[in-house]
All heavy atoms as an XYZ file, in Angstrom:
886
protein
N      16.972      4.179      0.670
C      17.105      4.222     -0.818
C      17.336      2.820     -1.381
O      16.722      2.463     -2.387
C      18.171      5.200     -1.245
C      18.427      5.168     -2.728
C      17.770      6.618     -0.845
N      18.233      2.022     -0.747
C      18.516      0.746     -1.270
C      17.288     -0.172     -1.283
O      17.055     -0.928     -2.194
C      19.592      0.023     -0.410
C      20.936      0.609     -0.697
O      21.180      1.127     -1.822
O      21.853      0.496      0.163
N      16.453     -0.097     -0.202
C      15.208     -0.854     -0.148
C      14.304     -0.559     -1.360
O      13.778     -1.499     -2.002
C      14.489     -0.646      1.149
C      13.284     -1.463      1.292
N      13.294     -2.829      1.605
C      11.969     -1.135      1.113
C      12.049     -3.240      1.691
N      11.239     -2.277      1.389
N      14.133      0.668     -1.620
C      13.301      1.081     -2.722
C      13.938      0.640     -4.018
O      13.284      0.111     -4.941
C      12.969      2.605     -2.735
C      12.263      3.070     -3.945
C      12.212      3.003     -1.446
N      15.208      0.870     -4.204
C      15.909      0.490     -5.419
C      15.815     -1.006     -5.711
O      15.714     -1.353     -6.866
C      17.404      0.902     -5.280
C      18.176      0.643     -6.547
C      19.653      1.018     -6.401
N      19.796      2.444     -6.069
C      20.577      2.949     -5.137
N      21.318      2.169     -4.370
N      20.597      4.204     -4.890
N      15.784     -1.809     -4.691
C      15.767     -3.238     -4.926
C      14.335     -3.871     -4.839
O      14.189     -5.048     -4.805
C      16.674     -3.955     -3.866
C      18.120     -3.547     -4.020
N      18.796     -3.645     -5.271
C      19.013     -2.975     -3.154
C      20.037     -3.192     -5.064
N      20.141     -2.768     -3.846
N      13.356     -3.006     -4.758
C      11.953     -3.475     -4.706
C      11.163     -2.727     -5.764
O      10.592     -1.711     -5.435
C      11.342     -3.314     -3.320
C       9.979     -3.878     -3.211
O       9.345     -4.250     -4.216
N       9.470     -4.008     -1.995
N      11.130     -3.226     -6.972
C      10.395     -2.467     -8.053
C       8.952     -2.256     -7.771
O       8.356     -1.425     -8.501
C      10.689     -3.273     -9.256
C      11.086     -4.605     -8.837
C      11.695     -4.468     -7.451
N       8.343     -3.008     -6.901
C       6.905     -2.807     -6.598
C       6.711     -1.440     -5.955
O       5.597     -0.819     -6.086
C       6.375     -3.830     -5.663
C       6.040     -5.159     -6.333
C       5.234     -6.075     -5.421
O       4.642     -5.626     -4.367
O       5.184     -7.283     -5.748
N       7.685     -0.851     -5.284
C       7.620      0.435     -4.699
C       7.805      1.520     -5.765
O       8.815      1.537     -6.427
C       8.606      0.655     -3.573
C       8.381     -0.348     -2.441
C       8.571      2.090     -3.000
C       9.394     -0.312     -1.317
N       6.811      2.370     -5.876
C       6.909      3.439     -6.878
C       6.252      3.099     -8.182
O       5.153      3.614     -8.471
N       6.813      2.194     -8.979
C       6.307      1.945    -10.314
C       5.339      0.758    -10.352
O       4.432      0.728    -11.153
C       7.450      1.717    -11.300
N       5.590     -0.248     -9.527
C       4.763     -1.470     -9.588
C       5.391     -2.503    -10.523
O       6.234     -2.151    -11.360
N       4.914     -3.727    -10.396
C       5.410     -4.828    -11.224
C       4.248     -5.496    -11.884
O       3.301     -5.936    -11.161
C       6.209     -5.812    -10.381
C       6.585     -7.049    -11.168
C       7.433     -5.192     -9.795
N       4.222     -5.575    -13.235
C       3.140     -6.243    -13.908
C       3.390     -7.726    -14.010
O       4.436     -8.227    -14.193
N       2.277     -8.405    -13.733
C       2.246     -9.868    -13.779
C       0.870    -10.327    -14.189
O      -0.126    -10.057    -13.438
C       2.609    -10.434    -12.428
C       2.960    -11.938    -12.361
C       3.388    -12.340    -11.028
O       4.433    -11.838    -10.559
O       2.718    -13.198    -10.405
N       0.745    -10.931    -15.399
C      -0.586    -11.317    -15.852
C      -1.413    -10.060    -16.063
O      -0.993     -9.110    -16.690
N      -2.625    -10.050    -15.549
C      -3.502     -8.882    -15.749
C      -3.492     -7.969    -14.495
O      -4.372     -7.173    -14.271
C      -4.951     -9.322    -16.017
C      -5.569    -10.013    -14.867
O      -4.885    -10.454    -13.909
O      -6.874    -10.135    -14.879
N      -2.400     -8.038    -13.721
C      -2.336     -7.228    -12.522
C      -0.971     -6.484    -12.455
O       0.024     -6.921    -12.959
C      -2.427     -8.111    -11.267
C      -3.634     -8.979    -11.267
C      -4.354     -8.869     -9.956
N      -5.423     -9.820     -9.722
C      -6.606     -9.825    -10.314
N      -6.845     -8.953    -11.209
N      -7.498    -10.750    -10.014
N      -1.019     -5.359    -11.773
C       0.218     -4.646    -11.363
C       0.249     -4.659     -9.885
O      -0.763     -4.336     -9.231
C       0.158     -3.168    -11.875
C       1.396     -2.415    -11.334
C       0.160     -3.093    -13.408
N       1.298     -5.160     -9.326
C       1.471     -5.249     -7.885
C       2.271     -4.000     -7.441
O       3.362     -3.739     -8.030
C       2.213     -6.538     -7.532
C       1.327     -7.757     -7.860
C       1.420     -8.401     -9.051
C       0.373     -8.123     -6.919
C       0.603     -9.470     -9.335
C      -0.463     -9.224     -7.186
C      -0.340     -9.864     -8.439
O      -1.170    -10.945     -8.685
N       1.748     -3.318     -6.458
C       2.233     -2.026     -6.019
C       2.365     -2.035     -4.566
O       1.422     -2.355     -3.796
C       1.292     -0.928     -6.526
C       1.741      0.472     -6.211
C       2.638      1.151     -7.024
C       1.327      1.107     -5.037
C       3.082      2.407     -6.716
C       1.773      2.349     -4.743
C       2.642      3.031     -5.552
N       3.597     -1.674     -3.966
C       3.782     -1.539     -2.580
C       4.081     -0.116     -2.212
O       4.897      0.525     -2.953
C       5.005     -2.475     -2.205
O       4.676     -3.797     -2.456
C       5.308     -2.318     -0.685
N       3.363      0.422     -1.203
C       3.646      1.798     -0.817
C       4.915      1.970     -0.067
O       5.261      1.131      0.751
C       2.498      2.270      0.069
C       1.137      2.424     -0.710
C       0.126      3.077      0.087
C       0.272      4.593     -0.146
N      -0.936      5.342      0.123
N       5.602      3.059     -0.357
C       6.767      3.422      0.497
C       6.281      3.821      1.854
O       5.198      4.382      1.971
C       7.577      4.581     -0.205
C       6.766      5.876     -0.187
C       8.872      4.758      0.446
N       6.973      3.491      2.929
C       6.477      3.845      4.236
C       6.253      5.330      4.390
O       6.945      6.187      3.817
C       7.632      3.357      5.134
C       8.328      2.254      4.394
C       8.234      2.752      2.952
N       5.310      5.684      5.259
C       5.026      7.067      5.603
C       6.180      7.775      6.204
O       6.482      8.945      5.862
C       3.825      7.117      6.523
C       3.449      8.457      7.031
C       2.852      9.415      6.220
C       3.801      8.896      8.359
C       2.540     10.669      6.635
C       3.442     10.166      8.820
C       2.782     11.060      7.946
O       2.553     12.284      8.405
N       6.860      7.065      7.115
C       8.082      7.673      7.742
C       9.201      6.658      7.547
O       9.523      5.812      8.364
C       7.840      7.835      9.272
N       9.803      6.761      6.345
C      10.813      5.721      5.856
C      11.953      5.468      6.872
O      12.203      4.314      7.198
C      11.346      6.252      4.520
C      10.258      7.173      4.079
C       9.630      7.739      5.280
N      12.580      6.513      7.347
C      13.780      6.244      8.221
C      13.368      5.593      9.492
O      13.981      4.565      9.927
C      14.512      7.572      8.495
C      15.822      7.348      9.171
C      16.818      6.514      8.226
O      17.035      6.882      7.126
N      17.275      5.439      8.733
N      12.288      6.020     10.096
C      11.793      5.406     11.354
C      11.357      3.979     11.060
O      11.652      3.054     11.892
C      10.648      6.238     11.959
C      11.030      7.541     12.417
C      10.903      8.620     11.425
O      10.961      8.357     10.172
N      10.803      9.898     11.842
N      10.682      3.758      9.942
C      10.295      2.372      9.570
C      11.410      1.409      9.465
O      11.445      0.360     10.054
C       9.482      2.440      8.305
C       9.107      1.102      7.739
C       7.951      0.436      8.157
C       9.926      0.453      6.792
C       7.617     -0.834      7.679
C       9.556     -0.806      6.340
C       8.418     -1.433      6.738
O       8.090     -2.685      6.287
N      12.490      1.802      8.750
C      13.605      0.955      8.503
C      14.447      0.743      9.749
O      15.062     -0.332      9.916
C      14.461      1.423      7.363
C      13.678      1.400      6.012
C      13.504      2.586      5.328
C      13.146      0.213      5.553
C      12.710      2.522      4.134
C      12.404      0.157      4.392
C      12.192      1.328      3.677
O      11.444      1.329      2.527
N      14.454      1.735     10.637
C      15.203      1.590     11.871
C      14.449      0.817     13.005
O      15.097      0.270     13.926
C      15.561      2.994     12.466
C      16.611      3.738     11.553
O      17.220      3.103     10.744
O      16.679      4.941     11.740
N      13.175      0.851     12.970
C      12.303      0.279     14.019
C      12.385     -1.250     14.091
O      12.381     -1.911     13.017
C      10.858      0.712     13.769
C       9.904      0.356     14.883
C      10.357      1.048     16.220
O      10.475      2.261     16.275
O      10.591      0.220     17.182
N      12.403     -1.822     15.244
C      12.383     -3.218     15.469
C      11.082     -3.712     16.072
O      10.703     -4.858     15.960
C      13.598     -3.687     16.400
C      14.892     -3.372     15.797
C      15.156     -4.208     14.528
N      16.228     -3.681     13.725
C      16.107     -3.289     12.482
N      14.975     -3.357     11.881
N      17.136     -2.806     11.762
N      10.351     -2.853     16.781
C       9.053     -3.193     17.395
C       8.015     -3.356     16.267
O       7.799     -2.361     15.530
C       8.675     -2.164     18.387
C       7.263     -2.425     18.945
O       7.145     -3.449     19.714
O       6.332     -1.714     18.654
N       7.360     -4.477     16.106
C       6.409     -4.740     15.001
C       5.256     -3.691     15.002
O       4.861     -3.215     13.911
C       5.866     -6.122     15.238
C       6.899     -6.812     16.114
C       7.534     -5.745     16.951
N       4.763     -3.356     16.133
C       3.648     -2.371     16.194
C       4.067     -1.015     15.706
O       3.411     -0.380     14.856
C       3.037     -2.227     17.571
O       2.498     -3.524     18.044
C       1.917     -1.214     17.623
N       5.217     -0.578     16.131
C       5.702      0.781     15.736
C       6.132      0.680     14.254
O       5.941      1.659     13.534
C       6.891      1.169     16.620
C       6.489      1.593     18.005
S       5.106      2.792     18.055
C       5.884      4.190     17.291
N       6.639     -0.422     13.833
C       7.009     -0.525     12.367
C       5.756     -0.415     11.518
O       5.745      0.343     10.515
C       7.688     -1.904     12.138
C       8.398     -1.927     10.808
C       9.277     -3.175     10.769
C      10.206     -3.154      9.576
N      11.418     -2.306      9.715
N       4.692     -1.029     11.929
C       3.429     -0.893     11.166
C       2.927      0.632     11.238
O       2.385      1.113     10.272
C       2.356     -1.840     11.757
C       2.679     -3.263     11.425
C       1.727     -4.307     12.008
N       0.386     -3.836     12.246
C      -0.249     -3.743     13.467
N       0.384     -4.078     14.590
N      -1.454     -3.285     13.551
N       3.064      1.217     12.400
C       2.689      2.634     12.573
C       3.452      3.521     11.552
O       2.867      4.357     10.919
C       2.959      3.077     13.992
C       2.728      4.496     14.320
C       1.465      4.982     14.528
C       3.798      5.400     14.329
C       1.224      6.331     14.745
C       3.594      6.740     14.590
C       2.296      7.175     14.795
O       2.081      8.550     15.038
N       4.765      3.289     11.463
C       5.558      4.111     10.533
C       5.319      3.774      9.115
O       5.585      4.560      8.240
C       7.022      3.987     10.878
C       7.412      4.600     12.154
C       8.170      3.882     13.087
C       7.051      5.897     12.510
C       8.525      4.385     14.332
C       7.386      6.432     13.724
C       8.159      5.718     14.616
O       8.481      6.272     15.840
N       4.776      2.615      8.814
C       4.442      2.240      7.435
C       3.184      2.973      6.965
O       3.131      3.426      5.800
C       4.176      0.688      7.326
C       3.510      0.213      6.078
C       4.386      0.516      4.854
O       5.585      0.261      4.848
N       3.800      1.013      3.779
N       2.182      3.133      7.854
C       0.862      3.592      7.408
C       0.836      5.106      7.171
O       1.328      5.883      7.896
C      -0.076      3.233      8.555
S      -1.832      3.515      8.131
N       0.138      5.483      6.068
C      -0.064      6.894      5.753
C      -1.334      7.518      6.339
O      -1.429      8.765      6.340
C      -0.164      7.001      4.228
C       1.143      6.745      3.529
N       1.835      7.735      2.846
C       1.893      5.599      3.339
C       2.950      7.270      2.334
N       3.024      5.968      2.590
N      -2.257      6.713      6.780
C      -3.521      7.218      7.264
C      -3.506      7.554      8.714
O      -3.275      6.691      9.610
C      -4.565      6.200      7.000
S      -6.200      6.623      7.636
N      -3.810      8.824      9.142
C      -3.843      9.177     10.526
C      -4.781      8.396     11.418
O      -4.473      8.026     12.497
C      -4.153     10.681     10.536
C      -3.931     11.144      9.158
C      -4.087      9.957      8.295
N      -5.964      8.069     10.898
C      -6.947      7.307     11.617
C      -6.449      5.903     11.823
O      -6.567      5.303     12.970
C      -8.298      7.302     10.896
C      -9.444      6.605     11.542
C      -9.742      7.200     12.927
C     -10.689      6.618     10.679
N      -5.962      5.266     10.809
C      -5.421      3.908     10.927
C      -4.187      3.874     11.869
O      -4.027      2.940     12.674
C      -5.054      3.357      9.554
N      -3.367      4.857     11.789
C      -2.098      4.912     12.633
C      -2.524      4.989     14.109
O      -1.978      4.298     14.931
C      -1.272      6.141     12.221
C      -0.654      5.937     10.849
C       0.064      7.204     10.418
N       1.403      7.120     10.971
C       2.121      8.247     11.316
N       1.623      9.436     11.168
N       3.333      8.090     11.791
N      -3.532      5.782     14.429
C      -4.027      5.865     15.801
C      -4.621      4.528     16.208
O      -4.398      4.142     17.335
C      -5.038      6.974     15.935
N      -5.274      3.875     15.378
C      -5.836      2.549     15.671
C      -4.750      1.495     15.941
O      -4.831      0.698     16.795
C      -6.738      2.073     14.557
O      -7.351      0.795     14.807
N      -3.691      1.588     15.091
C      -2.562      0.649     15.256
C      -2.002      0.780     16.694
O      -1.615     -0.226     17.320
C      -1.511      0.891     14.171
C      -2.013      0.365     12.792
C      -0.154      0.206     14.547
C      -1.195      0.813     11.606
N      -1.887      1.987     17.150
C      -1.372      2.221     18.489
C      -2.369      2.032     19.608
O      -2.051      2.136     20.797
C      -0.832      3.683     18.621
C       0.378      4.033     17.780
C       0.775      5.459     18.020
C       1.542      3.092     18.054
N      -3.631      1.658     19.226
C      -4.647      1.427     20.223
C      -5.226      2.688     20.882
O      -5.769      2.637     21.923
N      -4.999      3.813     20.173
C      -5.422      5.151     20.787
C      -6.881      5.526     20.400
O      -7.363      6.530     20.808
C      -4.479      6.225     20.395
C      -3.071      5.985     20.991
C      -2.188      7.145     20.735
C      -0.845      6.883     21.380
N      -0.205      7.979     21.879
N      -7.500      4.744     19.538
C      -8.886      4.954     19.121
C      -9.542      3.627     19.073
O      -8.967      2.571     19.374
C      -8.947      5.592     17.708
O      -8.412      4.653     16.749
C      -8.200      6.894     17.608
N     -10.832      3.642     18.732
C     -11.460      2.310     18.519
C     -10.729      1.650     17.392
O     -10.161      2.259     16.499
C     -12.997      2.542     18.188
C     -13.689      3.130     19.391
C     -13.215      3.368     16.959
N     -10.855      0.339     17.332
C     -10.265     -0.432     16.295
C     -10.879     -0.094     14.951
O     -12.103     -0.052     14.808
C     -10.376     -1.966     16.618
N     -10.074      0.167     14.019
C     -10.505      0.443     12.626
C     -10.366     -0.821     11.792
O      -9.305     -1.458     11.773
C      -9.681      1.617     11.980
C     -10.117      1.887     10.581
C      -9.855      2.917     12.806
N     -11.437     -1.208     11.123
C     -11.417     -2.417     10.322
C     -10.496     -2.254      9.134
O     -10.452     -1.167      8.502
C     -12.876     -2.684      9.794
C     -13.001     -4.000      9.134
O     -12.282     -4.283      8.169
O     -13.914     -4.778      9.559
N      -9.657     -3.251      8.848
C      -8.690     -3.140      7.733
C      -9.346     -2.899      6.389
O      -8.725     -2.431      5.435
C      -8.026     -4.528      7.726
C      -8.118     -4.985      9.160
C      -9.435     -4.505      9.630
N     -10.677     -3.093      6.268
C     -11.394     -2.734      5.005
C     -11.205     -1.291      4.663
O     -11.272     -0.847      3.546
C     -12.825     -3.224      5.016
C     -13.685     -2.342      5.818
C     -13.409     -3.335      3.595
N     -10.981     -0.488      5.751
C     -10.771      0.896      5.582
C      -9.591      1.244      4.654
O      -9.503      2.272      4.077
C     -10.550      1.535      6.978
C     -10.648      3.065      6.984
C     -11.862      3.676      6.828
C      -9.517      3.861      7.164
C     -11.947      5.103      6.846
C      -9.556      5.245      7.113
C     -10.784      5.877      6.962
N      -8.644      0.324      4.518
C      -7.469      0.466      3.679
C      -7.824      0.511      2.225
O      -6.974      0.930      1.391
C      -6.451     -0.600      4.000
S      -5.789     -0.504      5.647
N      -9.086      0.248      1.817
C      -9.434      0.438      0.488
C      -9.458      1.916      0.081
O      -9.389      2.280     -1.019
C     -10.781     -0.232      0.183
C     -10.609     -1.681     -0.202
C     -10.573     -2.688      0.722
C     -10.360     -2.001     -1.564
C     -10.332     -4.002      0.347
C     -10.100     -3.297     -1.927
C     -10.124     -4.320     -0.962
O      -9.847     -5.582     -1.287
N      -9.475      2.775      1.131
C      -9.344      4.234      0.922
C      -7.949      4.449      0.324
O      -7.801      5.203     -0.689
C      -9.566      4.961      2.197
S      -9.282      6.801      2.049
N      -6.991      3.911      0.913
C      -5.613      4.045      0.396
C      -5.490      3.343     -0.985
O      -4.798      3.815     -1.838
C      -4.608      3.383      1.342
O      -3.278      3.586      0.955
N      -6.201      2.236     -1.122
C      -6.240      1.611     -2.457
C      -6.851      2.520     -3.472
O      -6.340      2.575     -4.598
N      -7.823      3.276     -3.113
C      -8.473      4.195     -4.024
C      -7.494      5.324     -4.438
O      -7.461      5.763     -5.578
N      -6.679      5.810     -3.481
C      -5.690      6.782     -3.813
C      -4.683      6.244     -4.773
O      -4.274      6.918     -5.715
C      -4.996      7.187     -2.444
C      -3.979      8.297     -2.644
C      -4.399      9.605     -2.725
C      -2.598      8.038     -2.733
C      -3.469     10.625     -2.925
C      -1.717      8.985     -2.876
C      -2.135     10.330     -2.951
N      -4.280      5.015     -4.576
C      -3.341      4.365     -5.491
C      -3.971      4.117     -6.859
O      -3.331      4.307     -7.888
C      -2.870      2.994     -4.889
O      -2.274      3.224     -3.602
C      -1.904      2.281     -5.779
N      -5.219      3.756     -6.841
C      -5.963      3.522     -8.112
C      -6.061      4.699     -9.044
O      -5.930      4.479    -10.279
C      -7.404      3.078     -7.635
C      -8.425      2.960     -8.743
C      -9.763      2.717     -8.076
C     -10.990      2.701     -8.949
N     -10.904      3.074    -10.309
N      -6.138      5.876     -8.477
C      -6.324      7.068     -9.357
C      -5.213      7.165    -10.387
O      -5.492      7.411    -11.572
C      -6.367      8.375     -8.453
C      -6.294      9.610     -9.371
C      -7.639      8.383     -7.630
N      -3.956      7.012    -10.029
C      -2.868      7.094    -11.005
C      -3.021      6.053    -12.120
O      -2.716      6.377    -13.305
C      -1.525      6.874    -10.300
N      -3.467      4.852    -11.772
C      -3.660      3.855    -12.829
C      -4.836      4.090    -13.652
O      -4.887      3.799    -14.840
C      -3.642      2.445    -12.157
C      -2.347      1.994    -11.626
C      -1.973      2.318    -10.299
C      -1.392      1.406    -12.444
C      -0.733      1.915     -9.801
C      -0.176      1.038    -12.002
C       0.202      1.295    -10.635
N      -5.927      4.671    -13.101
C      -7.103      5.092    -13.891
C      -6.603      6.104    -14.985
O      -6.977      6.001    -16.126
C      -8.109      5.797    -13.014
C      -8.923      4.930    -12.132
O      -8.809      3.633    -12.311
O      -9.587      5.449    -11.212
N      -5.821      7.067    -14.609
C      -5.317      8.030    -15.527
C      -4.365      7.396    -16.542
O      -4.503      7.639    -17.780
C      -4.592      9.195    -14.762
C      -3.907     10.102    -15.716
C      -5.591      9.922    -13.916
N      -3.544      6.539    -16.088
C      -2.497      5.891    -16.957
C      -3.212      5.099    -18.071
O      -2.812      5.124    -19.233
C      -1.637      4.921    -16.131
C      -0.491      4.355    -16.887
S       0.484      3.171    -15.879
C       0.579      3.982    -14.297
N      -4.248      4.365    -17.750
C      -4.963      3.511    -18.702
C      -6.168      4.174    -19.332
O      -6.801      3.578    -20.214
C      -5.335      2.157    -18.051
C      -4.129      1.325    -17.659
C      -3.839      1.109    -16.320
C      -3.271      0.829    -18.601
C      -2.747      0.358    -16.001
C      -2.163      0.051    -18.275
C      -1.903     -0.141    -16.949
N      -6.549      5.361    -18.885
C      -7.636      6.059    -19.495
C      -8.950      5.479    -19.191
O      -9.913      5.744    -19.925
N      -9.077      4.622    -18.202
C     -10.322      4.010    -17.767
C     -10.203      3.495    -16.377
O      -9.071      3.321    -15.879
C     -10.748      2.911    -18.698
C      -9.649      1.813    -18.876
C     -10.085      0.813    -19.975
O     -11.110      0.172    -19.855
N      -9.256      0.744    -21.015
N     -11.319      3.330    -15.725
C     -11.229      2.831    -14.281
C     -10.588      1.430    -14.211
O     -10.821      0.526    -15.050
C     -12.700      2.782    -13.870
C     -13.433      3.657    -14.803
C     -12.703      3.589    -16.104
N      -9.839      1.239    -13.195
C      -9.222     -0.088    -12.883
C      -9.806     -0.557    -11.522
O     -10.398      0.215    -10.790
C      -7.680     -0.037    -12.821
C      -7.144      0.387    -14.205
C      -7.186      0.866    -11.751
N      -9.596     -1.801    -11.238
C      -9.961     -2.389     -9.962
C      -8.725     -2.480     -9.072
O      -7.660     -2.848     -9.547
C     -10.641     -3.688    -10.108
C     -11.929     -3.670    -10.883
C     -12.498     -5.060    -11.143
O     -12.091     -6.059    -10.468
O     -13.339     -5.185    -12.073
N      -8.909     -2.314     -7.757
C      -7.796     -2.487     -6.891
C      -8.178     -3.402     -5.726
O      -9.341     -3.443     -5.265
C      -7.311     -1.141     -6.290
C      -8.374     -0.495     -5.386
C      -6.005     -1.211     -5.539
N      -7.232     -4.208     -5.350
C      -7.430     -5.176     -4.221
C      -6.362     -4.913     -3.209
O      -5.151     -4.843     -3.560
C      -7.388     -6.611     -4.705
C      -7.509     -7.623     -3.663
C      -7.365     -9.045     -4.184
O      -7.099     -9.265     -5.399
O      -7.445     -9.999     -3.369
N      -6.733     -4.820     -1.905
C      -5.725     -4.680     -0.870
C      -5.249     -6.073     -0.524
O      -6.021     -6.920     -0.078
C      -6.291     -3.991      0.441
C      -5.284     -3.891      1.507
C      -6.874     -2.596      0.048
N      -3.942     -6.307     -0.699
C      -3.351     -7.634     -0.399
C      -2.737     -7.676      0.973
O      -2.831     -8.684      1.647
C      -2.257     -7.964     -1.487
C      -2.692     -8.016     -2.914
C      -1.515     -8.251     -3.829
C      -3.714     -9.107     -3.083
N      -2.107     -6.605      1.394
C      -1.524     -6.480      2.696
C      -1.675     -5.039      3.190
O      -1.624     -4.130      2.373
C       0.006     -6.866      2.635
C       0.268     -8.257      2.187
C       1.758     -8.440      2.017
O       2.549     -8.176      2.928
O       2.185     -8.887      0.881
N      -1.836     -4.897      4.491
C      -1.881     -3.516      5.077
C      -1.380     -3.543      6.514
O      -1.525     -4.531      7.240
C      -3.263     -2.977      4.975
O      -4.124     -3.572      5.944
N      -0.843     -2.398      6.845
C      -0.329     -2.274      8.283
C      -1.472     -2.397      9.235
O      -1.309     -2.965     10.314
C       0.383     -0.928      8.443
N      -2.675     -1.904      8.849
C      -3.832     -1.981      9.720
C      -4.248     -3.451      9.961
O      -4.833     -3.796     10.978
C      -4.948     -1.163      9.118
C      -6.159     -0.892     10.003
C      -5.807     -0.255     11.345
C      -7.181     -0.015      9.254
N      -4.021     -4.292      8.929
C      -4.338     -5.713      9.062
C      -3.245     -6.527      9.759
O      -3.411     -7.733      9.885
C      -4.628     -6.277      7.691
N      -2.162     -5.862     10.143
C      -1.096     -6.570     10.874
C       0.127     -6.899     10.019
O       1.063     -7.508     10.489
N       0.074     -6.411      8.711
C       1.198     -6.692      7.828
C       2.262     -5.616      8.011
O       1.960     -4.550      8.502
C       0.750     -6.749      6.400
C      -0.336     -7.832      6.210
O      -0.022     -8.990      6.471
O      -1.453     -7.516      5.771
N       3.454     -5.916      7.566
C       4.562     -4.955      7.693
C       4.708     -4.087      6.467
O       5.576     -3.239      6.398
C       5.893     -5.689      7.860
C       5.980     -6.406      9.191
S       5.955     -5.214     10.546
C       4.920     -6.103     11.702
N       3.832     -4.246      5.490
C       3.797     -3.374      4.331
C       2.357     -3.198      3.824
O       1.476     -3.953      4.233
C       4.673     -3.896      3.178
C       4.192     -5.266      2.653
C       5.129     -5.737      1.571
N       4.682     -7.016      1.090
C       5.185     -7.668      0.024
N       6.204     -7.103     -0.589
N       4.712     -8.760     -0.321
N       2.165     -2.195      3.004
C       0.884     -1.997      2.342
C       1.058     -2.308      0.856
O       1.821     -1.665      0.168
C       0.396     -0.584      2.522
S       0.126     -0.165      4.284
N       0.335     -3.332      0.373
C       0.547     -3.879     -1.001
C      -0.790     -4.053     -1.613
O      -1.753     -4.525     -1.020
C       1.250     -5.193     -0.865
C       1.635     -5.759     -2.191
C       2.577     -7.040     -1.999
N       2.986     -7.528     -3.291
C       2.638     -8.682     -3.746
N       1.898     -9.528     -3.047
N       3.111     -9.124     -4.916
N      -0.813     -3.665     -2.912
C      -2.059     -3.656     -3.678
C      -1.882     -4.456     -4.995
O      -0.807     -4.470     -5.513
C      -2.515     -2.263     -3.997
C      -2.675     -1.403     -2.804
C      -1.588     -0.632     -2.307
C      -3.837     -1.303     -2.089
C      -1.666      0.096     -1.172
C      -3.949     -0.531     -0.951
C      -2.843      0.155     -0.447
N      -2.964     -5.023     -5.485
C      -3.025     -5.572     -6.760
C      -3.993     -4.688     -7.649
O      -5.105     -4.543     -7.215
C      -3.451     -7.021     -6.818
N      -3.496     -4.131     -8.752
C      -4.322     -3.356     -9.606
C      -4.627     -4.177    -10.846
O      -3.745     -4.645    -11.561
C      -3.645     -2.020     -9.995
C      -3.430     -1.109     -8.752
C      -4.418     -1.330    -11.027
C      -2.180     -1.305     -8.050
N      -5.921     -4.393    -11.072
C      -6.301     -5.175    -12.225
C      -6.309     -4.228    -13.491
O      -7.014     -3.218    -13.510
C      -7.716     -5.768    -12.057
C      -8.080     -6.594    -13.264
C      -9.515     -7.112    -13.104
N      -9.474     -8.499    -13.591
C     -10.214     -9.477    -13.139
N     -11.065     -9.213    -12.159
N     -10.149    -10.635    -13.676
N      -5.505     -4.578    -14.445
C      -5.346     -3.746    -15.623
C      -6.399     -4.093    -16.631
O      -6.746     -5.278    -16.864
C      -3.935     -4.010    -16.191
C      -3.707     -3.233    -17.468
C      -2.884     -3.659    -15.181
N      -6.988     -3.120    -17.329
C      -7.962     -3.404    -18.380
C      -7.381     -4.357    -19.468
O      -6.210     -4.306    -19.727
C      -8.259     -2.010    -18.963
C      -7.892     -1.071    -17.926
C      -6.728     -1.684    -17.206
N      -8.224     -5.191    -19.950
C      -7.809     -6.198    -20.921
C      -7.072     -5.533    -22.108
O      -7.446     -4.493    -22.618
C      -9.008     -6.933    -21.472
C      -8.688     -8.144    -22.310
C      -9.861     -8.973    -22.673
O     -10.813     -9.053    -21.813
O      -9.849     -9.530    -23.760
N      -5.916     -6.177    -22.494
C      -5.142     -5.708    -23.608
C      -4.224     -4.510    -23.272
O      -3.466     -4.072    -24.175
N      -4.186     -4.088    -22.009
C      -3.302     -2.934    -21.681
C      -1.946     -3.283    -21.109
O      -1.037     -2.463    -21.051
C      -4.048     -2.109    -20.649
C      -5.298     -1.425    -21.184
C      -4.993     -0.369    -22.235
O      -4.058      0.415    -22.106
N      -5.770     -0.376    -23.319
N      -1.800     -4.525    -20.649
C      -0.489     -4.967    -20.036
C       0.137     -5.996    -20.954
O      -0.475     -6.885    -21.386
C      -0.810     -5.587    -18.694
C       0.399     -5.803    -17.770
C       1.059     -4.558    -17.366
C      -0.076     -6.525    -16.500
N       1.427     -5.719    -21.154
C       2.179     -6.667    -22.006
C       3.090     -7.497    -21.230
O       3.450     -7.176    -20.139
C       2.960     -5.967    -23.132
C       2.034     -5.335    -24.112
C       3.850     -4.890    -22.518
């Protein structure tokens, strides 16, 4: 709870310029925060079953571009919020070797103050 409380990107996102930066809460939060092994920490971060299996080496390697699927899931809420499609960029992902999944959502012109 403290980690989420002190990281406003988790949940609501943080607006900066024409972007909102959004970090996903881990799929298995308690295991993620307790874990010390980097591979397992990434595994507990990721929400996607296919990517999680790839992180553990149990399937063929999945290209990190696949994380745009998760970006699309994140995008939907912002599409609704702004009443028009937004663009999303994957900045960090567990599948790419990062310890968090972080996105930049480009906000339509004039919508972010």
